[in-house]
C-alpha positions in Angstrom: 0.6 5.1 -27.2 -2.5 5.3 -29.8 -3.0 8.9 -29.0 -2.8 8.1 -25.1 -0.9 10.9 -23.3 2.3 9.8 -21.0 1.6 10.1 -17.3 4.0 11.3 -15.1 4.8 11.0 -11.1 5.8 14.6 -10.6 5.9 13.7 -6.1 5.3 11.7 -3.7 4.8 11.9 0.2 3.8 9.8 3.3 3.2 9.9 7.0 5.3 8.1 9.3 3.9 4.9 9.4 2.2 4.7 13.4 2.0 0.9 15.0 -1.7 -0.2 15.8 -2.9 1.8 19.0 0.7 4.4 18.8 1.6 7.4 17.9 -0.9 8.3 15.5 -3.9 6.0 16.7 -5.2 9.5 18.1 -5.8 10.8 14.6 -8.9 10.1 12.4 -7.7 8.8 9.1 -9.7 12.1 7.3 -7.2 13.8 8.9 -4.4 11.5 8.1 -5.1 12.0 4.2 -5.9 15.8 4.6 -2.3 15.9 6.0 -0.3 14.1 3.0 -2.8 16.3 0.4 -2.0 19.5 2.1 2.0 18.3 2.0 1.4 17.7 -1.6 0.4 21.1 -2.4 2.6 23.2 -1.0 5.4 21.3 -1.9 4.5 23.0 -5.9 4.2 26.4 -5.1 3.7 26.3 -8.9 0.2 24.3 -8.3 -3.3 26.7 -8.2 -5.0 24.1 -6.0 -8.1 25.2 -8.6 -6.4 23.3 -11.2 -6.3 20.0 -9.5 -8.9 17.9 -12.0 -9.9 15.1 -9.0 -8.8 13.7 -6.0 -8.6 9.5 -6.0 -7.7 7.8 -2.3 -8.1 4.3 -1.6 -9.3 3.1 1.4 -9.8 -0.7 2.8 -12.3 0.2 5.7 -15.2 2.5 4.9 -16.6 1.6 8.0 -15.6 4.3 10.6 -14.5 7.7 10.2 -13.5 7.4 6.9 -16.8 6.7 5.4 -18.6 8.8 2.9 -16.2 9.4 0.7 -12.6 9.7 2.4 -11.2 10.8 -0.2 -13.5 14.0 -0.5 -13.5 14.6 3.5 -9.5 15.3 2.5 -10.1 17.9 0.2 -12.0 20.0 2.3 -10.0 19.4 5.4 -7.0 19.9 3.4 -8.5 23.7 2.6 -8.5 22.5 -0.8 -10.9 25.0 -2.7 -14.7 23.6 -2.6 -14.6 23.2 -6.4 -11.8 20.3 -5.9 -14.3 16.8 -5.9 -12.4 13.2 -4.7 -13.7 9.7 -5.1 -12.2 7.2 -2.8 -11.9 3.4 -4.2 -11.0 -0.2 -2.4 -9.5 -3.1 -3.8 -8.7 -3.4 0.1 -4.9 -3.7 0.1 -4.0 -2.5 -3.2 -6.4 0.4 -2.8 -4.1 3.3 -2.7 -2.0 1.9 -6.0 -5.6 1.4 -7.4 -6.1 5.0 -6.9 -3.5 6.3 -8.7 -3.6 3.6 -11.8 -7.6 5.3 -12.0 -5.7 8.7 -11.8 -3.3 8.0 -14.7 -5.9 6.4 -16.8 -7.7 9.6 -16.6 -4.5 11.4 -17.6 -4.0 9.3 -19.8 -7.3 9.3 -22.1 -7.0 12.8 -21.2 -9.9 13.4 -19.0 -7.6 15.3 -16.4 -4.5 17.1 -16.5 -3.9 17.0 -12.7 -4.9 14.4 -10.2 -4.0 13.8 -6.7 -4.2 10.2 -5.9 -3.2 7.6 -2.9 -4.6 5.9 0.3 -5.2 6.1 3.9 -6.0 3.5 6.7 -6.1 4.0 10.5 -6.3 1.0 12.0 -6.1 1.3 15.2 -9.3 3.2 14.8 -11.4 1.1 12.9 -14.8 0.4 14.5 -16.8 -2.3 15.7 -20.1 -2.8 13.5 -22.9 -4.4 14.3 -25.5 -5.8 11.9 -29.4 -5.1 12.0 -31.0 -8.1 13.8 -33.5 -9.8 11.3 -36.4 -9.0 13.0 -37.5 -6.5 15.2 -37.3 -7.0 19.2 -34.5 -9.6 19.1 -34.4 -11.1 22.6 -31.3 -13.2 22.4 -26.9 -11.7 22.3 -25.7 -9.8 19.2 -22.8 -9.3 18.6 -19.9 -6.9 17.3 -17.3 -7.5 15.0 -14.4 -5.7 14.2 -13.5 -4.5 11.2 -9.4 -3.4 11.8 -8.4 -7.2 9.2 -10.1 -9.7 7.5 -13.2 -11.3 7.2 -16.3 -9.7 8.7 -20.1 -10.5 8.2 -19.2 -13.1 5.4 -22.0 -14.5 2.9 -22.8 -18.2 4.2 -23.3 -19.1 0.1 -19.5 -18.8 0.5 -17.1 -22.2 0.4 -15.6 -22.0 3.9 -12.1 -22.6 2.1 -12.0 -18.9 0.4 -13.1 -16.8 4.0 -10.3 -18.4 6.2 -8.4 -15.6 8.0 -5.3 -14.4 6.6 -2.8 -15.9 8.5 -4.1 -19.2 8.0 -4.4 -18.7 4.1 -1.3 -17.9 4.6 0.0 -20.8 6.6 -1.3 -22.7 3.3 0.6 -21.3 0.8 3.6 -21.6 2.9 3.6 -25.6 2.6 1.9 -25.3 -1.2 5.4 -23.6 -2.1 7.6 -25.0 0.4 8.7 -21.5 2.5 10.7 -22.8 5.3 10.5 -21.1 8.6 13.9 -20.3 8.7 13.6 -18.5 5.5 10.2 -16.7 6.7 12.8 -15.7 9.8 15.6 -14.7 7.8 13.5 -12.3 5.2 11.9 -10.5 8.3 14.7 -10.1 9.8 16.8 -8.8 6.5 13.8 -6.4 6.5 14.0 -4.8 9.4 17.6 -4.2 9.2 17.1 -2.6 5.7 14.6 -0.4 7.2 16.5 0.7 10.0 19.2 1.6 7.9 17.5 3.4 5.3 16.1 5.7 8.2 20.0 6.6 9.5 21.2 6.9 6.2 18.2 9.5 5.7 16.5 7.7 2.3 13.4 8.3 3.5 13.3 12.0 4.1 12.3 13.4 0.8 9.1 11.4 1.0 8.0 11.7 4.8 6.1 14.5 6.0 5.5 15.4 9.8 1.6 15.0 11.0 0.5 17.9 13.2 0.5 17.6 16.8 2.3 14.2 16.8 5.9 13.3 17.4 7.0 10.6 15.5 10.0 11.5 13.3 10.1 7.5 11.8 8.2 4.9 11.5 7.3 2.9 14.2 7.4 -0.7 14.0 10.9 -1.4 12.8 12.6 -3.4 15.4 16.3 -2.3 14.6 17.4 -5.8 16.9 15.7 -8.5 14.9 17.8 -11.2 14.1 16.6 -14.5 12.9 17.6 -15.9 16.1 15.5 -13.8 18.1 12.5 -14.5 15.6 13.0 -18.0 15.9 11.7 -17.9 19.5 8.5 -16.5 18.9 4.9 -18.8 19.0 3.5 -20.0 15.5 0.2 -17.2 15.3 -2.0 -19.9 13.6 -1.0 -23.1 13.8 0.4 -25.0 17.0 2.7 -26.4 14.8 2.9 -23.3 12.4 5.9 -21.3 10.8 4.0 -17.9 10.7 4.7 -15.6 13.9 4.1 -11.8 14.7 7.9 -11.6 13.8 7.6 -12.9 10.5 4.1 -11.0 9.6 3.6 -7.4 8.7 2.2 -5.4 11.7 -1.2 -3.7 12.0 -0.8 -0.1 10.8 -2.3 4.0 10.6 -1.0 5.9 7.7 -1.4 7.9 4.8 0.4 8.3 1.3 0.0 10.5 -2.0 1.1 10.8 -5.0 0.9 14.1 -7.9 -0.4 12.4 -11.0 -0.1 14.5 -14.6 0.4 15.1 -18.1 3.0 16.9 -20.2 1.1 20.1 -20.2 0.5 19.9 -16.1 4.7 19.2 -15.9 5.2 22.4 -18.0 2.3 24.2 -15.7 4.0 23.4 -12.4 7.8 23.7 -13.6 8.6 20.4 -11.8 10.7 17.8 -13.3 8.9 14.6 -13.1 10.2 11.6 -10.4 9.3 8.9 -13.5 7.0 7.9 -16.1 4.2 5.6 -15.5 4.3 2.7 -18.2 2.4 0.1 -17.6 -0.1 -2.0 -15.1 -1.5 -5.2 -14.2 -3.8 -6.7 -12.0 -4.9 -10.9 -11.8 -6.8 -13.1 -9.4 -6.5 -16.1 -8.2 -8.6 -18.5 -5.7 -9.2 -16.4 -2.2 -7.1 -18.9 0.0 -4.1 -17.9 -2.0 -4.3 -14.4 -2.4 -0.9 -14.0 -1.3 0.1 -15.2 -4.4 -1.9 -12.7 -6.5 1.1 -10.6 -7.6 2.9 -13.1 -9.6 0.8 -12.8 -12.9 0.3 -9.4 -12.3 3.6 -8.4 -12.1 4.2 -10.9 -15.4 1.0 -8.5 -16.9 2.6 -5.0 -16.3 6.0 -6.1 -17.4 4.8 -7.4 -20.8 2.6 -4.4 -21.2 5.8 -2.7 -20.6 7.9 -4.7 -23.2 10.3 -5.6 -20.2 11.0 -8.2 -18.3 12.3 -9.5 -14.4 15.7 -9.1 -15.5 15.3 -5.4 -16.5 14.3 -4.1 -13.2 16.7 -1.8 -10.8 14.1 -1.6 -8.1 11.4 -4.5 -7.2 8.9 -3.2 -4.1 6.9 -6.0 -3.2 4.6 -5.0 -0.3 5.6 -7.6 2.8 1.8 -8.2 4.2 3.8 -11.5 4.7 7.5 -12.7 5.4 6.1 -16.3 3.5 4.0 -14.5 0.5 6.9 -12.3 -0.4 9.3 -15.6 -1.2 6.9 -17.3 -2.5 6.3 -14.8 -4.5 9.9 -14.2 -5.6 10.3 -17.5 -6.5 8.0 -17.5 -9.1 9.8 -14.2 -10.8 12.7 -15.3 -12.6 16.2 -14.2 -13.5 15.7 -10.9 -10.4 18.7 -9.2 -8.9 18.2 -10.1 -5.3 19.8 -6.3 -4.5 16.9 -4.8 -7.0 13.6 -6.1 -4.0 12.7 -3.5 -1.4 16.4 -2.6 -0.9 14.8 0.0 1.5 13.0 -2.5 4.1 9.1 -3.5 3.5 6.2 -3.9 5.5 7.4 -6.4 7.5 9.3 -3.1 9.1 8.0 -0.1 7.6 4.1 -1.2 8.1 1.2 -1.8 5.9 -1.7 0.4 6.4 -3.9 -1.3 4.1 -5.6 1.4 1.8 -2.2 3.6 2.1 -0.1 0.8 1.0 -0.3 0.4 -2.5 0.2 4.8 -2.7 3.5 3.9 -0.5 5.5 1.0 -2.2 4.8 3.5 -5.7 5.7 6.5 -4.2 9.0 5.0 -2.3 10.1 3.0 -5.7 9.1 6.5 -7.8 11.7 8.6 -5.3 14.3 5.6 -5.7 14.1 5.8 -9.6 14.3 9.6 -9.0 17.9 9.7 -6.9 19.4 7.0 -9.2 18.9 9.1 -12.3 17.7 6.7 -14.7 16.1 3.0 -14.4 13.2 1.3 -14.2 11.0 -0.7 -11.5 7.9 -2.5 -10.3 5.6 -2.2 -7.4 3.4 -4.8 -6.6 1.1 -5.7 -3.8 -1.0 -9.1 -2.8 -4.4 -7.9 -1.9 -7.3 -10.4 0.0 -10.1 -12.2 -1.2 -7.6 -13.2 -3.8 -6.3 -10.7 -5.9 -2.9 -9.0 -7.1 -2.0 -5.6 -8.4 1.3 -4.3 -10.2 2.4 -1.3 -11.7 5.6 0.0 -14.0 7.5 2.9 -13.8 10.6 5.1 -15.9 13.2 6.8 -15.2 
């Protein structure tokens, strides 16, 4: 590969994903990030923490307790040596995956040998923000803006159609791609059923680590009793005659995930077998209001770089921001084996803690390929403001 080093994922961990205002709401995002960093180090006895070249973490907010470089804060809170650096990246919902991509690039070109990468989000603890007034001593009222999700403090030069809310934008996407309410509800119910079955079967035992002081043994947003018939009773959330409801959209969540990234020399030093090898990545952008379709071209680009096609995918981990968004993407990807798509459930059930989700889908993919003993897979996400991101792995 033109002198580039092969890049491996040695381990991947995550917290259970908490629902908004739920079991993890009392835990700061920097502490969630520190939890997964510490777990990665503890699970690799051969790793001298001082040998970690860098820590790269994604976070989509950055306005609250995750301010001032949450990656570096997590390093310190995890008890790693103060010589270990950390950098925080933001590609919104793709932040955790972007962190791994940047870590992989550093390893591939020889700038680093051992990097910890991942992402974190506490949507429960996202603050309100108050913009400074244009002049001193304002006489009128000022507005607090929630930073939990979506647009705020919008630049007035932006076209109005670009800055519609995520739900309204997805209603437009569903109409454009002909995704019906019935199809969305059926897809969402299946996601919950697969997630519940995966937890019952112990499929997440190798990747989920506990959070100190919190009683949460599995992802908190899974609804085992969800059926298309039950979901059909929910009212549309964004348009009176719309198709998107609280049941076929991902919830608001809290959580963190991290992966250990290294080269062949690092594997020898750690004395561990890798979960998988990173083979390619792809990124693409679209009109902001059609953000949900962003993964389509990003996935095609990643597969082209890997020299593969959709028929080669043994596992596809597509982050489910909305059922309509996931179905629109899947409809554009030919030759997919339906059994390969989110076999353990997706974000509609497991949850979508924004900055952590990219690391979560990639870690879940890596563990599945490792359990298979061989295989090829891809992780992909849509990203607000109109982007898509994908990474391919091989075992």
